[in-house]
All heavy atoms as TSV, in Angstrom:
chain	resi	resn	atom	element	x	y	z
A	1	MET	N	N	129.335	371.145	210.340
A	1	MET	CA	C	128.868	371.127	211.663
A	1	MET	C	C	128.921	369.693	212.193
A	1	MET	O	O	128.694	368.781	211.487
A	1	MET	CB	C	127.375	371.569	211.740
A	1	MET	CG	C	126.843	371.667	213.132
A	1	MET	SD	S	125.159	372.250	213.232
A	1	MET	CE	C	125.245	373.719	212.292
A	2	PHE	N	N	129.253	369.447	213.446
A	2	PHE	CA	C	129.403	368.132	213.912
A	2	PHE	C	C	128.039	367.601	214.453
A	2	PHE	O	O	127.163	368.361	214.758
A	2	PHE	CB	C	130.419	368.085	215.026
A	2	PHE	CG	C	130.107	368.952	216.229
A	2	PHE	CD1	C	129.457	368.507	217.305
A	2	PHE	CD2	C	130.525	370.363	216.206
A	2	PHE	CE1	C	129.169	369.360	218.285
A	2	PHE	CE2	C	130.229	371.192	217.240
A	2	PHE	CZ	C	129.486	370.665	218.398
A	3	LYS	N	N	127.896	366.296	214.491
A	3	LYS	CA	C	126.704	365.670	214.983
A	3	LYS	C	C	126.792	365.418	216.463
A	3	LYS	O	O	127.777	364.968	217.004
A	3	LYS	CB	C	126.456	364.354	214.308
A	3	LYS	CG	C	125.175	363.647	214.607
A	3	LYS	CD	C	124.773	362.666	213.612
A	3	LYS	CE	C	123.425	362.064	214.068
A	3	LYS	NZ	N	122.721	361.533	212.933
A	4	ARG	N	N	125.795	365.847	217.162
A	4	ARG	CA	C	125.804	365.797	218.630
A	4	ARG	C	C	125.267	364.427	219.030
A	4	ARG	O	O	124.299	363.828	218.405
A	4	ARG	CB	C	124.859	366.827	219.260
A	4	ARG	CG	C	125.459	368.271	218.977
A	4	ARG	CD	C	124.494	369.297	219.563
A	4	ARG	NE	N	124.937	370.614	219.177
A	4	ARG	CZ	C	125.608	371.423	220.079
A	4	ARG	NH1	N	125.872	370.954	221.282
A	4	ARG	NH2	N	126.083	372.561	219.717
A	5	LYS	N	N	125.786	363.818	220.093
A	5	LYS	CA	C	125.346	362.589	220.646
A	5	LYS	C	C	123.896	362.551	221.094
A	5	LYS	O	O	123.219	361.545	220.959
A	5	LYS	CB	C	126.260	362.081	221.763
A	5	LYS	CG	C	127.699	361.821	221.309
A	5	LYS	CD	C	128.538	361.374	222.496
A	5	LYS	CE	C	129.954	361.156	222.118
A	5	LYS	NZ	N	130.754	360.856	223.287
A	6	ILE	N	N	123.438	363.696	221.456
A	6	ILE	CA	C	122.082	363.812	222.050
A	6	ILE	C	C	121.069	363.530	220.977
A	6	ILE	O	O	119.973	363.013	221.215
A	6	ILE	CB	C	121.844	365.109	222.732
A	6	ILE	CG1	C	120.493	365.110	223.550
A	6	ILE	CG2	C	121.799	366.240	221.770
A	6	ILE	CD1	C	120.543	364.238	224.787
A	7	LEU	N	N	121.419	363.741	219.686
A	7	LEU	CA	C	120.514	363.565	218.640
A	7	LEU	C	C	120.092	362.067	218.573
A	7	LEU	O	O	118.981	361.715	218.120
A	7	LEU	CB	C	120.973	364.031	217.334
A	7	LEU	CG	C	121.236	365.480	217.237
A	7	LEU	CD1	C	121.814	365.933	215.914
A	7	LEU	CD2	C	119.955	366.322	217.572
A	8	LYS	N	N	120.980	361.208	218.866
A	8	LYS	CA	C	120.670	359.766	218.859
A	8	LYS	C	C	119.648	359.459	219.908
A	8	LYS	O	O	118.755	358.581	219.802
A	8	LYS	CB	C	121.944	358.940	219.018
A	8	LYS	CG	C	122.915	358.917	217.905
A	8	LYS	CD	C	124.077	358.098	218.075
A	8	LYS	CE	C	125.029	358.162	216.863
A	8	LYS	NZ	N	126.207	357.347	217.110
A	9	GLU	N	N	119.830	360.061	221.091
A	9	GLU	CA	C	118.839	359.843	222.148
A	9	GLU	C	C	117.390	360.420	221.777
A	9	GLU	O	O	116.418	359.809	222.132
A	9	GLU	CB	C	119.306	360.580	223.443
A	9	GLU	CG	C	120.593	360.023	223.944
A	9	GLU	CD	C	120.461	358.609	224.418
A	9	GLU	OE1	O	119.398	358.181	225.002
A	9	GLU	OE2	O	121.378	357.807	224.223
A	10	PHE	N	N	117.406	361.549	221.048
A	10	PHE	CA	C	116.142	362.108	220.574
A	10	PHE	C	C	115.503	361.121	219.536
A	10	PHE	O	O	114.267	360.928	219.639
A	10	PHE	CB	C	116.321	363.451	219.890
A	10	PHE	CG	C	116.750	364.503	220.879
A	10	PHE	CD1	C	117.246	365.695	220.257
A	10	PHE	CD2	C	116.595	364.344	222.163
A	10	PHE	CE1	C	117.633	366.786	221.063
A	10	PHE	CE2	C	116.988	365.551	222.991
A	10	PHE	CZ	C	117.522	366.632	222.442
A	11	GLU	N	N	116.275	360.457	218.721
A	11	GLU	CA	C	115.842	359.453	217.782
A	11	GLU	C	C	115.250	358.246	218.467
A	11	GLU	O	O	114.159	357.749	218.113
A	11	GLU	CB	C	116.867	359.098	216.745
A	11	GLU	CG	C	117.173	360.236	215.766
A	11	GLU	CD	C	118.257	359.959	214.822
A	11	GLU	OE1	O	118.822	358.832	214.846
A	11	GLU	OE2	O	118.557	360.835	214.012
A	12	LYS	N	N	115.791	357.846	219.546
A	12	LYS	CA	C	115.392	356.711	220.352
A	12	LYS	C	C	113.983	357.061	220.895
A	12	LYS	O	O	113.078	356.252	220.918
A	12	LYS	CB	C	116.305	356.345	221.508
A	12	LYS	CG	C	117.461	355.541	221.166
A	12	LYS	CD	C	118.262	355.176	222.389
A	12	LYS	CE	C	119.664	354.798	222.186
A	12	LYS	NZ	N	120.331	354.520	223.423
A	13	TRP	N	N	113.887	358.279	221.390
A	13	TRP	CA	C	112.605	358.768	221.986
A	13	TRP	C	C	111.489	358.749	220.968
A	13	TRP	O	O	110.397	358.296	221.159
A	13	TRP	CB	C	112.827	360.201	222.546
A	13	TRP	CG	C	111.534	360.814	222.909
A	13	TRP	CD1	C	110.834	360.667	224.059
A	13	TRP	CD2	C	110.887	361.760	222.165
A	13	TRP	NE1	N	109.702	361.471	224.013
A	13	TRP	CE2	C	109.703	362.197	222.825
A	13	TRP	CE3	C	111.123	362.366	220.864
A	13	TRP	CZ2	C	108.778	363.106	222.319
A	13	TRP	CZ3	C	110.163	363.301	220.365
A	13	TRP	CH2	C	108.991	363.654	221.118
A	14	MET	N	N	111.865	359.218	219.726
A	14	MET	CA	C	110.930	359.346	218.629
A	14	MET	C	C	110.470	358.035	218.161
A	14	MET	O	O	109.262	357.792	217.860
A	14	MET	CB	C	111.575	360.119	217.459
A	14	MET	CG	C	110.547	360.308	216.421
A	14	MET	SD	S	111.297	361.354	214.970
A	14	MET	CE	C	112.159	359.982	214.143
A	15	ASN	N	N	111.381	357.071	218.150
A	15	ASN	CA	C	111.044	355.675	217.531
A	15	ASN	C	C	110.706	354.710	218.618
A	15	ASN	O	O	110.519	353.508	218.336
A	15	ASN	CB	C	112.263	355.109	216.764
A	15	ASN	CG	C	112.662	355.987	215.569
A	15	ASN	OD1	O	111.737	356.585	214.867
A	15	ASN	ND2	N	113.910	356.163	215.289
A	16	GLY	N	N	110.374	355.166	219.854
A	16	GLY	CA	C	110.131	354.304	220.939
A	16	GLY	C	C	108.763	353.657	220.840
A	16	GLY	O	O	108.579	352.635	221.533
A	17	GLY	N	N	107.904	354.068	219.999
A	17	GLY	CA	C	106.579	353.460	219.836
A	17	GLY	C	C	105.715	353.781	220.978
A	17	GLY	O	O	106.121	354.386	221.965
A	18	GLY	N	N	104.460	353.401	220.813
A	18	GLY	CA	C	103.498	353.716	221.886
A	18	GLY	C	C	103.128	355.219	221.938
A	18	GLY	O	O	103.504	356.014	221.110
A	19	LYS	N	N	102.563	355.548	223.057
A	19	LYS	CA	C	102.201	356.990	223.263
A	19	LYS	C	C	103.355	357.804	223.700
A	19	LYS	O	O	104.164	357.344	224.534
A	19	LYS	CB	C	101.103	357.056	224.445
A	19	LYS	CG	C	100.424	358.425	224.535
A	19	LYS	CD	C	99.358	358.298	225.508
A	19	LYS	CE	C	98.609	359.678	225.679
A	19	LYS	NZ	N	97.587	359.692	226.562
A	20	LYS	N	N	103.571	358.865	223.078
A	20	LYS	CA	C	104.672	359.786	223.422
A	20	LYS	C	C	104.423	360.607	224.560
A	20	LYS	O	O	103.361	361.123	224.708
A	20	LYS	CB	C	104.982	360.721	222.119
A	20	LYS	CG	C	105.402	359.950	220.977
A	20	LYS	CD	C	106.886	359.621	220.947
A	20	LYS	CE	C	107.302	358.994	219.684
A	20	LYS	NZ	N	107.124	357.654	219.606
A	21	LYS	N	N	105.456	360.778	225.379
A	21	LYS	CA	C	105.441	361.751	226.456
A	21	LYS	C	C	106.228	363.013	226.016
A	21	LYS	O	O	107.013	362.924	225.003
A	21	LYS	CB	C	106.067	361.139	227.729
A	21	LYS	CG	C	105.255	359.986	228.321
A	21	LYS	CD	C	105.929	359.593	229.564
A	21	LYS	CE	C	105.144	358.437	230.183
A	21	LYS	NZ	N	105.607	357.966	231.491
A	22	ALA	N	N	106.023	364.034	226.732
A	22	ALA	CA	C	106.755	365.295	226.426
A	22	ALA	C	C	108.355	365.088	226.540
A	22	ALA	O	O	108.723	364.294	227.448
A	22	ALA	CB	C	106.296	366.424	227.331
A	23	LEU	N	N	109.018	365.651	225.730
A	23	LEU	CA	C	110.495	365.495	225.797
A	23	LEU	C	C	110.987	366.653	226.623
A	23	LEU	O	O	110.859	367.855	226.331
A	23	LEU	CB	C	111.091	365.676	224.385
A	23	LEU	CG	C	112.659	365.564	224.288
A	23	LEU	CD1	C	113.158	364.271	224.751
A	23	LEU	CD2	C	113.038	365.848	222.865
A	24	VAL	N	N	111.585	366.307	227.877
A	24	VAL	CA	C	112.128	367.343	228.717
A	24	VAL	C	C	113.610	367.230	228.697
A	24	VAL	O	O	114.210	366.106	228.903
A	24	VAL	CB	C	111.568	367.052	230.186
A	24	VAL	CG1	C	112.188	368.096	231.111
A	24	VAL	CG2	C	110.072	367.177	230.196
A	25	VAL	N	N	114.312	368.284	228.387
A	25	VAL	CA	C	115.742	368.284	228.265
A	25	VAL	C	C	116.287	369.205	229.373
A	25	VAL	O	O	116.006	370.377	229.477
A	25	VAL	CB	C	116.198	368.817	226.876
A	25	VAL	CG1	C	117.721	368.736	226.786
A	25	VAL	CG2	C	115.578	367.994	225.751
A	26	LYS	N	N	117.081	368.532	230.317
A	26	LYS	CA	C	117.659	369.336	231.352
A	26	LYS	C	C	119.156	369.287	231.272
A	26	LYS	O	O	119.684	368.281	230.774
A	26	LYS	CB	C	117.282	368.719	232.739
A	26	LYS	CG	C	115.825	368.771	233.000
A	26	LYS	CD	C	115.516	368.134	234.397
A	26	LYS	CE	C	114.055	368.121	234.758
A	26	LYS	NZ	N	113.835	367.577	236.057
A	27	GLY	N	N	119.833	370.316	231.830
A	27	GLY	CA	C	121.291	370.277	231.869
A	27	GLY	C	C	121.846	371.679	232.162
A	27	GLY	O	O	121.056	372.602	232.421
A	28	MET	N	N	123.143	371.734	232.145
A	28	MET	CA	C	123.798	372.956	232.412
A	28	MET	C	C	123.521	374.072	231.385
A	28	MET	O	O	123.014	373.768	230.289
A	28	MET	CB	C	125.370	372.763	232.570
A	28	MET	CG	C	125.701	371.872	233.615
A	28	MET	SD	S	127.449	371.432	233.654
A	28	MET	CE	C	128.101	372.993	234.082
A	29	CYS	N	N	123.800	375.372	231.710
A	29	CYS	CA	C	123.586	376.424	230.848
A	29	CYS	C	C	124.618	376.440	229.720
A	29	CYS	O	O	125.775	376.018	230.009
A	29	CYS	CB	C	123.739	377.775	231.596
A	29	CYS	SG	S	122.458	377.987	232.858
A	30	GLN	N	N	124.246	377.045	228.562
A	30	GLN	CA	C	125.199	377.181	227.479
A	30	GLN	C	C	125.820	375.993	226.912
A	30	GLN	O	O	126.960	376.069	226.459
A	30	GLN	CB	C	126.212	378.248	227.872
A	30	GLN	CG	C	125.707	379.653	228.340
A	30	GLN	CD	C	125.070	380.375	227.232
A	30	GLN	OE1	O	125.575	380.368	226.130
A	30	GLN	NE2	N	123.873	380.978	227.472
A	31	ILE	N	N	125.162	374.864	226.828
A	31	ILE	CA	C	125.766	373.630	226.249
A	31	ILE	C	C	125.099	373.173	225.009
A	31	ILE	O	O	125.440	372.188	224.434
A	31	ILE	CB	C	125.888	372.489	227.273
A	31	ILE	CG1	C	124.474	372.066	227.781
A	31	ILE	CG2	C	126.760	372.820	228.446
A	31	ILE	CD1	C	124.466	370.780	228.564
A	32	GLY	N	N	124.073	373.883	224.509
A	32	GLY	CA	C	123.408	373.574	223.316
A	32	GLY	C	C	122.179	372.770	223.301
A	32	GLY	O	O	121.769	372.059	222.336
A	33	LYS	N	N	121.410	372.820	224.459
A	33	LYS	CA	C	120.128	372.090	224.518
A	33	LYS	C	C	119.123	372.601	223.610
A	33	LYS	O	O	118.592	371.841	222.788
A	33	LYS	CB	C	119.569	372.196	225.993
A	33	LYS	CG	C	120.417	371.547	227.079
A	33	LYS	CD	C	119.818	371.756	228.417
A	33	LYS	CE	C	119.694	373.205	228.840
A	33	LYS	NZ	N	120.954	373.841	229.147
A	34	THR	N	N	118.945	373.887	223.594
A	34	THR	CA	C	117.902	374.528	222.628
A	34	THR	C	C	118.228	374.233	221.188
A	34	THR	O	O	117.489	373.835	220.390
A	34	THR	CB	C	117.745	375.937	222.925
A	34	THR	OG1	O	117.349	376.124	224.368
A	34	THR	CG2	C	116.673	376.634	222.029
A	35	PHE	N	N	119.576	374.427	220.915
A	35	PHE	CA	C	120.026	374.210	219.483
A	35	PHE	C	C	119.836	372.805	219.127
A	35	PHE	O	O	119.311	372.549	217.945
A	35	PHE	CB	C	121.531	374.564	219.397
A	35	PHE	CG	C	122.103	374.327	218.034
A	35	PHE	CD1	C	121.962	375.269	217.050
A	35	PHE	CD2	C	122.725	373.173	217.763
A	35	PHE	CE1	C	122.513	375.016	215.847
A	35	PHE	CE2	C	123.281	372.882	216.575
A	35	PHE	CZ	C	123.131	373.865	215.479
A	36	SER	N	N	120.110	371.850	219.991
A	36	SER	CA	C	119.957	370.413	219.617
A	36	SER	C	C	118.471	370.035	219.400
A	36	SER	O	O	118.133	369.314	218.441
A	36	SER	CB	C	120.518	369.613	220.774
A	36	SER	OG	O	121.838	369.708	220.838
A	37	VAL	N	N	117.546	370.624	220.178
A	37	VAL	CA	C	116.133	370.289	220.133
A	37	VAL	C	C	115.599	370.833	218.779
A	37	VAL	O	O	114.959	370.208	218.062
A	37	VAL	CB	C	115.325	370.863	221.340
A	37	VAL	CG1	C	113.935	370.800	221.051
A	37	VAL	CG2	C	115.678	370.089	222.593
A	38	LEU	N	N	115.946	372.119	218.464
A	38	LEU	CA	C	115.537	372.709	217.248
A	38	LEU	C	C	116.114	372.013	215.993
A	38	LEU	O	O	115.431	371.838	214.993
A	38	LEU	CB	C	115.890	374.223	217.259
A	38	LEU	CG	C	114.999	375.034	218.345
A	38	LEU	CD1	C	115.584	376.531	218.270
A	38	LEU	CD2	C	113.576	374.944	217.941
A	39	GLU	N	N	117.392	371.647	216.039
A	39	GLU	CA	C	117.986	370.977	214.983
A	39	GLU	C	C	117.249	369.635	214.782
A	39	GLU	O	O	117.065	369.272	213.542
A	39	GLU	CB	C	119.508	370.714	215.245
A	39	GLU	CG	C	120.208	370.029	214.148
A	39	GLU	CD	C	121.606	369.819	214.490
A	39	GLU	OE1	O	122.118	370.162	215.577
A	39	GLU	OE2	O	122.291	369.075	213.763
A	40	PHE	N	N	117.043	368.894	215.700
A	40	PHE	CA	C	116.242	367.599	215.587
A	40	PHE	C	C	114.904	367.876	215.071
A	40	PHE	O	O	114.485	367.126	214.111
A	40	PHE	CB	C	116.173	366.944	216.938
A	40	PHE	CG	C	115.413	365.653	216.996
A	40	PHE	CD1	C	115.974	364.504	216.456
A	40	PHE	CD2	C	114.170	365.595	217.432
A	40	PHE	CE1	C	115.273	363.338	216.402
A	40	PHE	CE2	C	113.465	364.442	217.312
A	40	PHE	CZ	C	113.991	363.265	216.859
A	41	ALA	N	N	114.140	368.879	215.624
A	41	ALA	CA	C	112.825	369.108	215.106
A	41	ALA	C	C	112.742	369.447	213.658
A	41	ALA	O	O	111.898	369.037	212.926
A	41	ALA	CB	C	112.147	370.180	216.013
A	42	ARG	N	N	113.766	370.344	213.290
A	42	ARG	CA	C	113.724	370.803	211.871
A	42	ARG	C	C	113.935	369.597	210.886
A	42	ARG	O	O	113.418	369.566	209.756
A	42	ARG	CB	C	114.754	371.879	211.593
A	42	ARG	CG	C	114.380	373.193	212.205
A	42	ARG	CD	C	115.392	374.216	211.970
A	42	ARG	NE	N	115.120	375.434	212.665
A	42	ARG	CZ	C	115.914	375.995	213.604
A	42	ARG	NH1	N	117.071	375.445	213.872
A	42	ARG	NH2	N	115.591	377.140	214.269
A	43	SER	N	N	114.663	368.655	211.281
A	43	SER	CA	C	115.077	367.511	210.422
A	43	SER	C	C	114.075	366.360	210.434
A	43	SER	O	O	114.146	365.529	209.627
A	43	SER	CB	C	116.508	366.999	210.736
A	43	SER	OG	O	116.569	366.433	212.016
A	44	HIS	N	N	113.238	366.314	211.495
A	44	HIS	CA	C	112.295	365.183	211.594
A	44	HIS	C	C	110.817	365.570	211.499
A	44	HIS	O	O	110.017	364.628	211.401
A	44	HIS	CB	C	112.527	364.456	212.914
A	44	HIS	CG	C	113.886	363.736	212.964
A	44	HIS	ND1	N	115.046	364.226	213.159
A	44	HIS	CD2	C	114.092	362.465	212.626
A	44	HIS	CE1	C	116.048	363.425	213.106
A	44	HIS	NE2	N	115.415	362.233	212.730
A	45	TYR	N	N	110.439	366.826	211.656
A	45	TYR	CA	C	108.993	367.160	211.732
A	45	TYR	C	C	108.810	368.349	210.773
A	45	TYR	O	O	109.623	369.157	210.520
A	45	TYR	CB	C	108.626	367.553	213.162
A	45	TYR	CG	C	108.673	366.446	214.091
A	45	TYR	CD1	C	109.777	366.258	214.969
A	45	TYR	CD2	C	107.707	365.443	214.179
A	45	TYR	CE1	C	109.878	365.161	215.869
A	45	TYR	CE2	C	107.794	364.379	215.035
A	45	TYR	CZ	C	108.891	364.301	215.962
A	45	TYR	OH	O	108.936	363.240	216.743
A	46	LYS	N	N	107.466	368.488	210.343
A	46	LYS	CA	C	107.099	369.605	209.514
A	46	LYS	C	C	106.992	370.930	210.339
A	46	LYS	O	O	107.242	371.981	209.886
A	46	LYS	CB	C	105.730	369.351	208.902
A	46	LYS	CG	C	105.742	368.277	207.798
A	46	LYS	CD	C	104.334	368.036	207.314
A	46	LYS	CE	C	104.410	366.889	206.314
A	46	LYS	NZ	N	103.037	366.584	205.773
A	47	ALA	N	N	106.590	370.821	211.552
A	47	ALA	CA	C	106.374	371.913	212.476
A	47	ALA	C	C	106.721	371.494	213.961
A	47	ALA	O	O	106.612	370.333	214.300
A	47	ALA	CB	C	104.942	372.509	212.472
A	48	CYS	N	N	107.078	372.499	214.732
A	48	CYS	CA	C	107.342	372.171	216.107
A	48	CYS	C	C	106.990	373.332	217.051
A	48	CYS	O	O	106.909	374.477	216.606
A	48	CYS	CB	C	108.843	371.794	216.364
A	48	CYS	SG	S	109.970	373.122	216.211
A	49	SER	N	N	106.791	373.017	218.320
A	49	SER	CA	C	106.543	374.071	219.345
A	49	SER	C	C	107.643	373.882	220.368
A	49	SER	O	O	107.952	372.775	220.858
A	49	SER	CB	C	105.233	373.880	219.962
A	49	SER	OG	O	104.200	374.075	219.039
A	50	LEU	N	N	108.232	375.034	220.802
A	50	LEU	CA	C	109.228	375.006	221.778
A	50	LEU	C	C	108.705	375.782	223.056
A	50	LEU	O	O	108.298	376.915	222.855
A	50	LEU	CB	C	110.471	375.592	221.269
A	50	LEU	CG	C	111.637	375.794	222.239
A	50	LEU	CD1	C	112.170	374.345	222.742
A	50	LEU	CD2	C	112.774	376.514	221.652
A	51	CYS	N	N	108.632	375.255	224.084
A	51	CYS	CA	C	108.270	375.880	225.348
A	51	CYS	C	C	109.424	375.894	226.391
A	51	CYS	O	O	109.818	374.831	226.881
A	51	CYS	CB	C	106.985	375.205	225.979
A	51	CYS	SG	S	106.405	375.906	227.431
A	52	GLU	N	N	109.964	377.129	226.580
A	52	GLU	CA	C	111.142	377.119	227.521
A	52	GLU	C	C	110.574	377.595	228.838
A	52	GLU	O	O	110.002	378.703	228.966
A	52	GLU	CB	C	112.137	378.103	226.955
A	52	GLU	CG	C	112.879	377.637	225.742
A	52	GLU	CD	C	114.128	378.439	225.402
A	52	GLU	OE1	O	114.883	378.822	226.371
A	52	GLU	OE2	O	114.252	378.697	224.267
A	53	LEU	N	N	110.922	376.733	229.802
A	53	LEU	CA	C	110.410	377.065	231.183
A	53	LEU	C	C	111.696	377.294	232.069
A	53	LEU	O	O	112.400	376.466	232.277
A	53	LEU	CB	C	109.593	375.921	231.773
A	53	LEU	CG	C	108.354	375.461	230.989
A	53	LEU	CD1	C	107.762	374.181	231.575
A	53	LEU	CD2	C	107.400	376.516	230.926
A	54	GLN	N	N	111.791	378.561	232.456
A	54	GLN	CA	C	112.896	378.925	233.299
A	54	GLN	C	C	112.464	379.516	234.509
A	54	GLN	O	O	111.531	380.361	234.583
A	54	GLN	CB	C	113.900	379.949	232.536
A	54	GLN	CG	C	114.477	379.315	231.292
A	54	GLN	CD	C	115.348	380.375	230.560
A	54	GLN	OE1	O	115.301	381.554	230.806
A	54	GLN	NE2	N	116.179	379.841	229.639
A	55	GLY	N	N	113.191	379.224	235.571
A	55	GLY	CA	C	112.824	379.937	236.831
A	55	GLY	C	C	113.731	379.383	237.937
A	55	GLY	O	O	114.565	378.417	237.682
A	56	LYS	N	N	113.696	380.070	239.009
A	56	LYS	CA	C	114.585	379.738	240.086
A	56	LYS	C	C	113.948	378.504	240.893
A	56	LYS	O	O	112.765	378.566	241.128
A	56	LYS	CB	C	114.796	380.826	241.083
A	56	LYS	CG	C	115.621	381.919	240.433
A	56	LYS	CD	C	116.026	383.078	241.432
A	56	LYS	CE	C	116.843	384.086	240.798
A	56	LYS	NZ	N	117.132	385.192	241.797
A	57	ARG	N	N	114.791	377.607	241.201
A	57	ARG	CA	C	114.312	376.453	242.053
A	57	ARG	C	C	114.312	376.873	243.460
A	57	ARG	O	O	115.236	377.581	243.959
A	57	ARG	CB	C	115.249	375.282	241.896
A	57	ARG	CG	C	114.910	374.311	240.899
A	57	ARG	CD	C	115.650	373.115	241.079
A	57	ARG	NE	N	115.363	372.201	239.923
A	57	ARG	CZ	C	116.072	371.180	239.635
A	57	ARG	NH1	N	117.061	370.810	240.392
A	57	ARG	NH2	N	115.743	370.396	238.612
A	58	GLN	N	N	113.263	376.475	244.158
A	58	GLN	CA	C	113.187	376.801	245.535
A	58	GLN	C	C	113.771	375.578	246.359
A	58	GLN	O	O	113.351	374.470	246.139
A	58	GLN	CB	C	111.799	377.112	246.002
A	58	GLN	CG	C	111.188	378.397	245.420
A	58	GLN	CD	C	109.754	378.602	245.809
A	58	GLN	OE1	O	109.124	377.757	246.449
A	58	GLN	NE2	N	109.279	379.749	245.463
A	59	ARG	N	N	114.573	375.885	247.254
A	59	ARG	CA	C	115.144	374.752	248.037
A	59	ARG	C	C	114.278	374.572	249.278
A	59	ARG	O	O	113.812	375.516	249.830
A	59	ARG	CB	C	116.600	375.092	248.444
A	59	ARG	CG	C	117.472	375.165	247.297
A	59	ARG	CD	C	118.888	375.407	247.756
A	59	ARG	NE	N	119.737	375.589	246.538
A	59	ARG	CZ	C	121.042	375.336	246.552
A	59	ARG	NH1	N	121.642	375.044	247.610
A	59	ARG	NH2	N	121.673	375.523	245.367
A	60	PRO	N	N	114.013	373.232	249.593
A	60	PRO	CA	C	113.170	372.968	250.770
A	60	PRO	C	C	113.857	373.402	252.054
A	60	PRO	O	O	114.935	373.646	252.207
A	60	PRO	CB	C	112.995	371.537	250.679
A	60	PRO	CG	C	113.963	370.912	249.676
A	60	PRO	CD	C	114.487	372.128	248.940
């Protein structure tokens, strides 16, 4: 399996120090966002929670 570039960004977030904010990952459909988050969590934490928020955006 190849290493995704986004994993380096996740590591920067994790090692940023100070109080952590929620990690929000946005992007196009079917590009591996969920897979990348779960892969990162499995390799860096004992447990993780994944909350997927999907819905239609309302245009003003």
